[in-house]
C-alpha positions, 0 to 999 in steps of 0.5 A: 582304855576308851569305851564310846557308846552310841545308839544306832536305832535300837542298838547300843554300840560300844566302841573300844580300843582293840587289845592284843588278846582281841587279835584271834576274834578280829582275824576271825571277823575279817576273814568271815567277811572277806571270804564272802565279799572279797574272795571272788576278786582274788586269785589263789596266791592273793587269798593266801597273802590276805590270809596271812596279812590278817592272821591272828599272829600278824594282827597281834603285831599290828595292834602295836603299830595300829590304833585299832577299835572294835565295835561291840554289840552285846559283848560280840565284836561286830566291826573293826577299824584301825588308823595307821598314821593318817591311813585307815586300815582293817575296816570290816563289819561282821556278816549279818550286821552289814547294812545296819550302820555299824560301818558308818558309825565306826568311820565317823568315829575314826574320823574324829580320832584323826581330827584329834591327831591334827590330820586334815585328810585321811586315806585308804585303799578300797577294794571294789566291794567298798567303793560304793560305801566310801563314795556315799560317805564323802570319799574321793578317788585318788587313783587306781593302784597296786598294793603289795602284801607278802609280795602279791599284788592287789588292785585297789582304789587309793581314796582320800577324805578331807576332814573339817 
């Protein structure tokens, strides 16, 4: 069980490995964020597929495959990020906590995990809402592409970052 504490201004953020019992809380965080930041980009069928992909039931299965972490502030999950092989997935910050550096801290933390695993490069699929964050944090576009979740197409930008 890993807990890393980091100061961000006046906040002490703890980052810990997510457990299967966190699946419902993580699903709620992801859906809350996405209903504000992503819903406008999806049609009804895509939104249903997205909801299914990040449901508590599916997340509890993914927690077995993914190395997923939670950012905690005062016993509340305020962000999440996961690594599946060399691919960043499930990267979200709770509404009301965006713009406070939590996402940047989680990404730097995950880059460190990837380096410790010997990865020279990591990738992710960025939604239109996330592109500016990734560009500001050293990510490069590989190509625009279509990913399928439960047979529904999602237009995303495949990105990479070289690790030092």
